Structure formats: structure tokens, C-alpha cells
C-alpha positions as CSV (number, residue, x, y, z in Angstrom):
1,X,0.0,0.0,0.2
2,X,1.0,3.6,-0.8
3,X,-0.1,6.7,0.9
4,X,-2.1,7.6,-2.4
5,X,-3.9,4.3,-3.0
6,X,-6.8,4.6,-0.4
7,X,-9.5,5.6,-3.2
8,X,-9.4,2.2,-4.8
9,X,-12.6,0.3,-4.0
10,X,-12.8,-1.5,-0.6
11,X,-9.8,0.7,0.5
12,X,-11.7,4.0,0.3
13,X,-13.5,6.3,2.6
14,X,-12.0,5.4,6.0
15,X,-15.1,6.5,8.2
16,X,-13.9,4.8,11.0
17,X,-10.6,7.0,11.0
18,X,-12.2,10.2,10.6
19,X,-15.5,9.2,12.7
20,X,-18.1,10.1,9.9
21,X,-20.7,11.2,9.8
22,X,-20.4,11.8,13.7
23,X,-17.4,14.4,13.4
24,X,-15.7,16.2,16.2
25,X,-17.6,19.1,14.7
26,X,-21.0,17.4,14.8
27,X,-20.5,15.9,18.0
28,X,-19.9,19.5,19.0
29,X,-23.2,20.6,17.6
30,X,-25.0,17.6,19.3
31,X,-23.9,18.8,22.9
32,X,-25.3,22.4,22.2
33,X,-28.6,23.0,23.0
34,X,-28.9,26.8,22.6
35,X,-27.2,27.1,19.0
36,X,-29.1,29.4,16.7
37,X,-30.4,28.2,13.5
38,X,-27.4,29.8,11.7
39,X,-24.9,28.5,13.7
40,X,-26.6,25.0,13.5
41,X,-26.5,25.0,9.7
42,X,-23.0,26.2,9.6
43,X,-21.6,23.2,11.6
44,X,-23.9,20.8,9.5
45,X,-21.9,22.5,6.4
46,X,-18.7,21.6,7.9
47,X,-19.8,18.1,8.6
48,X,-21.2,17.7,5.1
49,X,-18.0,18.9,3.6
50,X,-16.0,16.4,5.9
51,X,-18.4,13.7,4.4
52,X,-17.8,14.7,0.8
53,X,-14.0,14.9,1.4
54,X,-13.7,11.1,2.4
55,X,-16.4,9.9,-0.1
56,X,-15.2,7.1,-2.3
57,X,-14.7,7.8,-5.9
58,X,-17.9,5.6,-6.9
59,X,-19.9,6.9,-4.1
60,X,-22.5,9.5,-4.8
61,X,-23.4,11.9,-1.9
62,X,-26.8,13.8,-2.2
63,X,-28.6,16.2,0.0
64,X,-31.4,13.8,0.6
65,X,-29.0,10.9,1.1
66,X,-26.9,12.9,3.8
67,X,-30.1,14.1,5.6
68,X,-31.1,10.4,5.9
69,X,-27.6,9.7,7.3
70,X,-27.8,12.2,9.8
71,X,-31.4,10.9,10.8
72,X,-30.0,7.5,11.2
73,X,-27.9,8.8,14.0
74,X,-31.2,9.8,15.7
75,X,-30.8,13.5,15.2
76,X,-33.9,14.6,13.7
77,X,-32.4,16.8,11.6
78,X,-34.6,19.0,9.2
79,X,-34.2,19.1,5.3
80,X,-34.4,23.2,5.7
81,X,-31.2,23.0,8.0
82,X,-29.3,20.6,5.7
83,X,-30.6,22.9,2.6
84,X,-29.2,26.0,4.4
85,X,-25.7,24.0,4.8
86,X,-25.9,23.0,1.2
87,X,-26.8,26.7,0.3
88,X,-23.7,28.1,2.6
89,X,-21.3,25.7,0.8
90,X,-22.4,26.7,-2.7
91,X,-22.3,30.5,-1.8
92,X,-18.7,30.3,-0.3
93,X,-17.5,28.2,-3.3
94,X,-17.3,24.6,-1.9
95,X,-20.1,23.0,-3.7
96,X,-21.8,22.7,-6.8
97,X,-24.9,20.5,-8.0
98,X,-23.7,17.4,-9.9
99,X,-25.7,15.2,-12.2
100,X,-29.3,14.1,-11.1
101,X,-29.5,10.7,-9.8
102,X,-32.4,8.4,-8.5
103,X,-32.8,7.9,-4.9
104,X,-35.9,5.9,-4.4
105,X,-38.1,3.3,-6.1
106,X,-40.8,6.3,-6.6
107,X,-38.6,8.1,-9.4
108,X,-37.9,11.0,-7.3
109,X,-34.6,12.5,-8.4
110,X,-32.0,14.3,-6.1
111,X,-28.8,16.0,-7.4
112,X,-25.3,14.6,-6.6
113,X,-23.2,17.2,-4.5
114,X,-19.8,17.8,-5.9
115,X,-16.6,19.6,-4.6
116,X,-15.2,22.6,-6.6
117,X,-11.9,23.8,-4.9
118,X,-8.7,22.4,-5.7
119,X,-5.3,22.6,-3.7
120,X,-1.9,22.4,-4.9
121,X,0.7,20.2,-3.0
122,X,4.4,20.7,-3.3
123,X,7.1,18.2,-2.2
124,X,10.7,19.1,-1.7
125,X,12.9,16.1,-1.8
126,X,16.4,15.1,-1.8
127,X,17.8,13.7,-5.2
128,X,19.7,10.6,-4.0
129,X,20.4,9.6,-7.5
130,X,22.6,13.1,-7.8
131,X,23.7,13.8,-4.4
132,X,27.1,12.5,-2.9
133,X,26.6,11.5,0.5
134,X,27.9,12.8,3.8
135,X,28.4,16.5,2.6
136,X,26.6,18.1,5.2
137,X,26.7,18.6,9.1
138,X,26.1,21.2,11.8
139,X,29.7,20.6,12.9
140,X,31.3,21.3,9.5
141,X,29.1,24.0,8.2
142,X,29.7,22.7,4.8
143,X,27.2,22.4,1.9
144,X,28.8,21.0,-1.2
145,X,26.9,20.5,-4.4
146,X,23.4,19.4,-3.5
147,X,20.4,18.7,-5.6
148,X,16.6,18.4,-4.6
149,X,13.7,17.9,-6.8
150,X,10.4,20.4,-6.2
151,X,7.5,18.7,-7.6
152,X,3.8,19.9,-7.5
153,X,0.4,18.3,-8.2
154,X,-3.1,19.6,-8.2
155,X,-5.8,17.7,-6.2
156,X,-9.3,17.9,-5.4
157,X,-10.5,18.8,-1.8
158,X,-11.2,15.3,-1.6
159,X,-7.2,14.7,-1.8
160,X,-7.4,12.8,-5.2
161,X,-4.5,14.0,-7.3
162,X,-5.6,15.2,-10.8
163,X,-3.3,14.6,-14.1
164,X,-1.7,18.1,-13.5
165,X,1.8,18.1,-12.2
166,X,5.3,19.6,-12.7
167,X,8.8,18.7,-11.8
168,X,11.9,21.3,-11.4
169,X,15.3,20.2,-10.2
170,X,17.3,22.5,-8.2
171,X,21.0,22.6,-7.4
172,X,22.9,24.0,-4.7
173,X,26.7,24.6,-5.0
174,X,29.2,25.1,-2.1
175,X,29.9,28.6,-3.5
176,X,26.3,29.6,-3.1
177,X,25.4,32.1,-0.4
178,X,22.3,31.1,1.8
179,X,20.3,34.0,0.3
180,X,21.2,32.5,-3.1
181,X,19.8,29.1,-2.3
182,X,16.7,30.1,-0.6
183,X,16.0,32.5,-3.5
184,X,16.4,29.4,-6.0
185,X,14.4,27.0,-3.8
186,X,11.5,29.7,-3.8
187,X,11.9,30.5,-7.4
188,X,11.4,26.8,-8.4
189,X,8.3,26.5,-5.9
190,X,6.6,29.2,-7.8
191,X,7.5,27.9,-10.9
192,X,5.9,24.5,-10.4
193,X,2.9,26.2,-8.7
194,X,2.3,28.5,-11.7
195,X,2.7,25.3,-14.2
196,X,0.4,23.3,-12.1
197,X,-2.0,26.0,-12.0
198,X,-2.3,26.7,-15.7
199,X,-2.6,22.9,-16.4
200,X,-5.4,22.4,-14.0
201,X,-7.2,25.5,-15.4
202,X,-6.8,24.3,-18.9
203,X,-7.9,20.4,-18.2
204,X,-10.5,21.5,-15.5
205,X,-12.0,25.0,-16.5
206,X,-11.0,26.6,-13.2
207,X,-12.4,26.1,-9.6
208,X,-11.1,28.2,-6.5
209,X,-7.7,27.6,-5.0
210,X,-8.4,26.4,-1.4
211,X,-4.6,26.7,-0.4
212,X,-1.0,25.3,-1.2
213,X,0.6,22.7,0.9
214,X,4.3,22.2,1.1
215,X,6.2,19.3,2.6
216,X,9.9,18.7,3.2
217,X,12.3,17.1,5.4
218,X,13.4,18.8,8.3
219,X,12.1,21.1,11.4
220,X,9.0,22.9,10.7
221,X,7.2,25.0,13.0
222,X,3.7,26.7,12.9
223,X,3.3,25.3,9.3
224,X,5.7,28.1,8.2
225,X,9.1,28.2,9.6
226,X,11.6,25.8,8.3
227,X,14.4,25.6,11.0
228,X,16.9,22.7,9.7
229,X,16.8,20.8,6.7
230,X,20.0,19.4,5.4
231,X,18.4,18.7,2.1
232,X,18.5,22.2,1.2
233,X,21.7,23.2,3.1
234,X,19.3,24.9,5.9
235,X,21.3,24.4,8.8
236,X,20.0,26.1,12.3
237,X,18.5,29.1,10.8
238,X,14.5,29.9,9.9
239,X,13.5,30.2,6.5
240,X,9.8,31.6,6.3
241,X,8.6,30.0,3.2
242,X,5.2,31.5,2.8
243,X,6.5,35.0,3.3
244,X,9.3,34.2,0.7
245,X,6.6,32.9,-1.8
246,X,4.2,35.9,-1.3
247,X,7.2,38.3,-2.1
248,X,8.2,36.4,-5.3
249,X,4.6,36.1,-6.4
250,X,4.5,40.0,-6.0
251,X,7.7,40.6,-7.8
252,X,6.5,38.6,-10.7
253,X,3.1,40.3,-10.7
254,X,4.9,43.8,-10.7
255,X,7.0,42.5,-13.7
256,X,3.8,41.7,-15.5
257,X,1.8,44.6,-14.8
258,X,2.8,46.6,-17.9
259,X,2.2,43.5,-20.2
260,X,-1.1,42.5,-21.7
261,X,-0.6,38.9,-20.0
262,X,-3.8,39.3,-17.8
263,X,-4.2,35.4,-17.7
264,X,-0.8,35.3,-15.8
265,X,-1.7,38.2,-13.8
266,X,-4.5,36.5,-12.9
267,X,-3.2,33.3,-12.0
268,X,-0.4,35.2,-9.7
269,X,-3.5,36.8,-8.1
270,X,-5.0,33.6,-7.2
271,X,-1.9,32.2,-5.9
272,X,-1.0,35.3,-3.9
273,X,-4.3,35.0,-2.2
274,X,-4.1,31.5,-1.2
275,X,-3.0,30.5,2.0
276,X,0.5,28.6,2.1
277,X,1.2,25.9,4.8
278,X,4.5,24.0,5.4
279,X,4.8,20.5,7.0
280,X,7.5,18.2,7.9
281,X,7.3,15.2,5.3
282,X,6.5,12.4,7.7
283,X,4.0,14.7,9.1
284,X,2.4,15.4,6.0
285,X,2.1,11.4,5.1
286,X,0.8,10.9,8.6
287,X,-1.9,13.6,8.3
288,X,-2.7,12.2,4.8
289,X,-3.2,8.8,5.8
290,X,-5.4,9.9,8.7
291,X,-7.7,11.2,6.2
292,X,-7.5,8.7,3.3
293,X,-5.4,5.6,4.4
294,X,-7.1,2.3,5.2
295,X,-6.0,-1.2,5.2
296,X,-7.8,-4.5,6.9
297,X,-5.6,-4.1,9.8
298,X,-6.3,-0.4,10.5
299,X,-10.1,-0.5,10.2
300,X,-10.3,0.1,14.3
301,X,-7.0,1.6,14.6
302,X,-7.3,5.1,16.3
303,X,-3.7,5.7,17.1
304,X,-0.8,4.8,15.0
305,X,2.4,5.8,13.6
306,X,4.0,6.6,10.1
307,X,7.7,6.0,9.8
308,X,9.6,7.4,6.6
309,X,13.0,5.2,6.2
310,X,14.5,6.7,3.3
311,X,18.1,6.4,1.8
312,X,19.3,8.9,3.7
313,X,16.7,10.1,6.2
314,X,14.2,8.8,9.1
315,X,11.5,10.5,10.4
316,X,8.1,9.8,12.1
317,X,5.0,11.1,13.4
318,X,1.8,9.8,15.3
319,X,-1.6,9.8,14.0
320,X,-4.4,10.0,16.5
321,X,-7.3,9.7,14.1
322,X,-10.5,11.6,14.7
323,X,-8.8,14.1,17.1
324,X,-9.1,17.8,16.8
325,X,-5.0,17.7,16.3
326,X,-4.6,14.4,14.9
327,X,-0.6,14.5,13.9
328,X,2.1,14.5,16.5
329,X,5.5,14.9,15.1
330,X,8.8,13.4,16.8
331,X,12.3,13.2,15.6
332,X,12.7,9.7,15.2
333,X,15.7,9.9,13.4
334,X,17.7,11.7,15.9
335,X,16.9,9.3,18.6
336,X,20.2,8.3,20.1
337,X,21.1,4.8,18.9
338,X,24.7,4.4,19.6
339,X,27.0,5.9,22.3
340,X,30.6,5.3,21.2
341,X,31.0,8.5,19.4
342,X,32.3,6.6,16.4
343,X,33.1,8.9,13.5
344,X,31.4,6.2,11.1
345,X,28.1,7.2,12.7
346,X,28.2,11.0,12.1
347,X,24.7,12.1,11.2
348,X,23.6,14.8,9.0
349,X,22.4,16.8,12.0
350,X,26.0,17.1,13.2
351,X,25.8,14.4,16.1
352,X,27.2,11.2,16.5
353,X,25.1,7.9,17.0
354,X,21.8,9.0,15.8
355,X,19.3,6.5,14.5
356,X,19.2,7.7,11.0
357,X,23.1,7.1,10.7
358,X,22.6,3.6,12.2
359,X,19.4,2.3,10.3
360,X,19.3,4.3,6.7
361,X,21.2,2.7,3.8
362,X,23.0,5.6,3.6
363,X,24.3,5.2,7.0
364,X,24.8,1.4,6.7
365,X,26.8,1.9,3.5
366,X,29.2,4.5,5.4
367,X,29.7,1.8,8.1
368,X,31.0,-0.3,5.4
369,X,33.3,2.0,4.3
370,X,31.2,3.2,1.2
371,X,31.4,6.9,1.8
372,X,31.0,8.4,-1.6
373,X,34.6,9.9,-1.9
374,X,34.8,8.8,-5.4
375,X,31.8,10.8,-6.2
376,X,29.3,8.2,-6.1
377,X,25.9,9.1,-5.2
378,X,23.6,8.1,-2.2
379,X,21.6,5.9,-4.4
380,X,24.7,4.1,-5.9
381,X,26.4,3.6,-2.5
382,X,23.2,2.2,-1.1
383,X,22.9,-0.2,-4.2
384,X,26.5,-1.0,-3.7
385,X,25.8,-1.9,0.0
386,X,23.0,-4.1,-0.8
387,X,24.9,-5.8,-3.5
388,X,27.3,-6.6,-0.6
389,X,24.4,-8.1,1.4
390,X,23.2,-10.0,-1.3
391,X,26.7,-11.6,-2.0
392,X,26.9,-12.9,1.6
393,X,29.4,-10.3,2.8
394,X,29.5,-11.0,6.6
395,X,30.3,-7.6,7.5
396,X,27.4,-5.9,5.6
397,X,25.1,-8.5,6.8
398,X,26.2,-7.7,10.7
399,X,25.6,-3.8,9.6
400,X,21.9,-4.7,8.5
401,X,21.2,-6.7,11.3
402,X,22.1,-4.0,13.9
403,X,20.3,-1.7,11.8
404,X,17.2,-3.7,12.2
405,X,17.6,-4.3,15.8
406,X,18.1,-0.6,16.6
407,X,14.8,0.2,14.5
408,X,13.1,-2.6,16.6
409,X,14.4,-1.0,19.9
410,X,13.3,2.7,18.5
411,X,9.7,1.3,17.7
412,X,9.7,-0.5,21.2
413,X,10.5,2.8,23.0
414,X,7.7,4.7,20.8
415,X,5.2,1.7,21.8
416,X,5.9,2.2,25.3
417,X,5.7,5.9,25.2
418,X,2.4,6.1,23.3
419,X,0.7,2.9,22.8
420,X,-0.1,3.1,19.0
421,X,-2.0,-0.1,17.5
422,X,0.0,0.2,14.2
423,X,3.3,1.2,12.5
424,X,3.4,2.1,9.0
425,X,7.0,2.1,7.7
426,X,7.6,3.5,4.1
427,X,11.0,1.8,3.1
428,X,13.0,0.9,0.3
429,X,12.3,-2.7,-1.4
430,X,15.5,-4.0,0.2
431,X,14.2,-3.4,3.8
432,X,10.6,-4.3,3.4
433,X,11.2,-8.2,3.4
434,X,13.3,-10.9,4.6
435,X,15.4,-10.6,7.5
436,X,15.5,-7.0,8.0
437,X,11.8,-6.6,8.7
438,X,11.5,-9.8,10.5
439,X,14.2,-8.6,12.7
440,X,12.5,-5.4,13.3
441,X,9.1,-7.0,14.4
442,X,11.0,-9.3,16.5
443,X,13.1,-6.9,18.6
444,X,10.2,-4.4,18.9
445,X,7.8,-7.1,20.4
446,X,10.7,-8.4,22.6
447,X,11.6,-5.2,23.9
448,X,8.2,-3.3,24.2
449,X,6.6,-2.6,27.8
450,X,4.5,-6.0,28.7
451,X,1.5,-4.1,28.4
452,X,1.5,-3.2,25.0
453,X,3.2,-6.0,23.3
454,X,0.0,-7.5,22.2
455,X,-0.8,-4.4,20.3
456,X,2.1,-4.4,18.0
457,X,1.4,-4.5,14.2
458,X,4.2,-3.3,12.0
459,X,3.6,-3.1,8.3
460,X,6.4,-2.2,5.8
461,X,5.2,-0.4,2.5
462,X,7.0,1.2,-0.6
463,X,8.2,4.6,-0.1
464,X,5.9,7.1,-2.0
465,X,7.1,8.7,-5.2
466,X,6.9,12.4,-6.0
467,X,3.2,12.4,-6.9
468,X,2.3,10.7,-3.7
469,X,4.6,13.0,-1.8
470,X,2.9,16.0,-3.3
471,X,-0.5,14.8,-2.5
472,X,0.4,14.2,1.0
473,X,1.2,18.0,1.2
474,X,-2.5,18.7,0.4
475,X,-3.8,17.0,3.5
476,X,-2.7,19.8,5.8
477,X,-4.7,22.5,3.6
478,X,-7.9,20.1,3.6
479,X,-7.4,20.4,7.5
480,X,-7.1,24.0,7.5
481,X,-10.1,24.4,5.3
482,X,-12.5,22.3,7.4
483,X,-11.4,24.0,10.6
484,X,-13.4,27.3,9.3
485,X,-16.3,25.6,10.0
486,X,-15.6,24.7,13.7
487,X,-15.5,28.2,14.6
488,X,-17.5,31.2,13.6
489,X,-20.1,31.4,11.0
490,X,-18.4,33.8,8.5
491,X,-18.6,34.7,4.7
492,X,-14.8,33.4,4.3
493,X,-14.5,32.3,0.4
494,X,-13.2,28.9,-0.5
495,X,-9.8,30.5,-1.5
496,X,-9.2,32.4,1.5
């Protein structure tokens, strides 16, 4: 399973995970007896929007059908209240009537309800096939030539990616100043945003832009400040991506004001008016999974963990599905896994002995002496390491076994701290099967606190591709959009 496969057949519409139709907003409505009719329909509008967000592709949601679902809960909801909720969503640009459909045996028709906004997700990810390893570290303050891939995809408010996508590589050099690197990254992000927006409008004929979500590795605070991200050479300094993107959009708008290209000006206006949210990559996939991920094992799970085990990075986040704040990030990759202070275990963060330096293929390759000094990329030295393992190299196998034990112990610690039901580990193919995965499960079960051992379920899954990364970045925009309905009744448009 991958993070963007949940809209296929039986895996779609995880109502148990997001607690629909009795969402937190709807439960809040049920506990308040003094709500005005306006406030009631406002909260019901938010609940209906949530219902549409998680609807399966083949599922048709209509006004009458939604009213029937609510009344099956014993709410005695009235048709006028649902009608006012539908009218509010239409007025604010969230909803339109779709095709007419039959709803009962007497031939009475009802229109399908369709979401109109779209969102753009952007992923900023390392390029392991281009980058040489071990070139960044706080202790050395050095950033040699590095490359990242900026990828954007348009998606509906239901999280389903559309055909529109765009990719742009960005290369950083050791001679670049911090300002130059920041500017190059921001230009690339705005470039892909514009390309995807134009493609989406040409393909779909428009629709309001609800927001822009950006995900990347590193420490992210308050959905805007990136404080530490070795992938882009950002070491212990804040980068306010939304503010920088807004300035870049305004600069481009100023350059176009004397031209006749009103189409591009309109595109820049919409990008400039949309909220921009930034999130750590593991957090983004966790949030996306909380909305759209489901497997047979997860049907009743309300608390679980997503771990991204990449070639040169490791991160994790809790999901408490159905909660007001469902995602809780934690720096899994920088838990201490070794106290020998060995130089072979230097992490990209500058410390020695981090779990990332022990568990990632980059870290394991370095322990074997494959350090990329000949110019080989992270992908190349990882392939060399796994080739040694396949050939029966005793040292390589010991390193792999040690990595599996370290990850198993880390999972046991997380189990003892938070007692999640399930772990989803996205990992390279060589780590998803065989001895590595089996050892991780065995060690985690043996080392966890006795009271939580029975709950351990560990599932290894394929690493997401660029489209899936970018789609995961949209989940924070979906959260942001729906939270409008958990507060006051206002006239905020969908794209605000």
C-alpha cells in the first residue's frame, strides 16, 4: 500500500478513522442546545464537507442521502437545515450540483453534490541519484553540491490527485550564499505552482484554489518556518517559506503589470491570495493517511505511527485519528542509537550515533566504508551496500542486522511511550522483506513494555513517489479548510 492508494475500491472512505458522519464538529453540535439556526447549519455545513472529502470515487452523496444518514443517528435533523448548509457551501465556493440521480423506487430525483475547490501540493525532496553522501553537517558547516526535486500536483479537496503535475530540479553549490540557495528554492516552488495551476485550469476549467501545501524533510514550526533541513543546506536558521513565496509572487506580478498577459496576472493573483502551509514530510504523510489511508488491519485503529525510512533520512509522526489535532511529529531519526561517538556514525544533523546514521542505507553504507568519496551518489552507494549483503558479505550482513535491531528498539520505545496500535514503515524494497523486516518485528515485540506488546502491528510499505509526496502535502490544506467550520459562521471564501 502507498499513501495515495486509498481511493481504490474497498480501501476507500475510512469513516472509522475520521469518525464520520459523527465528526468532532458534529458531536460538538449535538452537545450544544442553545445554538441559533444559523450556527446549526454552519456546523452541519462543515460536517457535510467532511463527508464529501472522504467519499469513495464511486460513491454519490446527495442532499437527501446525507439527511438520511444524519437522521439514522437519531438527530431528527430537518431538511431545511441541511438545505441551508448546502446553500452556504455553494455560496462560499465549496460545492456545486452534479448530475441528477435516482434516490428511491418512486422515481424522485436528487442531485449529486460535487466539491469545486482544488489544492496544490508541493514536495521538496532530496535527489539521492544525484547527491554525494555525507556532505552536510552542523559540525562542519559545509554544503557541497546538492540537488533537490521540487514537485507539485493539483488535487481536489478530496485529496485525489489530478493529472496536472510539474517537476523542477534545483542544485545548490558550495559557493552559493544562503540567500542564493533560498532564492533558488523559492523560484522553483513558484515555477511549479504556476505550471500546475495553468495545467489544471486548462484541463478542468477553473475552480477556486483552497490553498497550497508544501512538505519537506526537516524541522518545521507553525506551518511556515523551516529551521533545519540538510537537504537544502538549511542549518539552524529559520526560512519563512510562505512569506518568501508571497514576495516572489508579488515581484512577478509587478513585472507583468505593464504587459497584456492578464491570464498570468490572474494566476499570480490567485496564488498570492491562497494560504500557504508547510509541513515536515513524515507529518504530511501521517496527516494524509489519517484522512485517506486504510487497510484491513487499520479499520479499528485510532492511534498509529507513520515512519519514513528513506535512503538518507528517517522521520516519524503519530496519528490520533478523529482528534482535533491528529498528528504529533517526533524526531525519530535523531534518537540516540549508539553512544560510542564513532565517526562512522556521524549524522547529517552533526551529532554522532543518531538512529538515522545507524538505520538508513546511507548510514549502513558508510559503516561499510562506502562513503562516496569517489563521487558516487547516495543511490549508488546504497546499491553497492545491498549488493554486498546479497553476495553474503559477513560485515554487511552484521551492519544490516544491527540496523534492524536498532529500529526495533526505537519502535519498542515509541510503543511504550504512546501505545499506538499500528506502525506503517515506508522503506526501500531491500528493507521491506526478509531478515530486516522480520528482525525489526521480533526485536520490537521483545523490547516493548509488556502491557503494549499485544498491540504491536508493524507493516512495511513502498516509499512514496513524487506524486504521492505532493498529494500528501495537500492534507494540511484540507485540515485548514475544514477548520473554518469549527469556529464562527462567516463569509470566508473557499480560497481564503
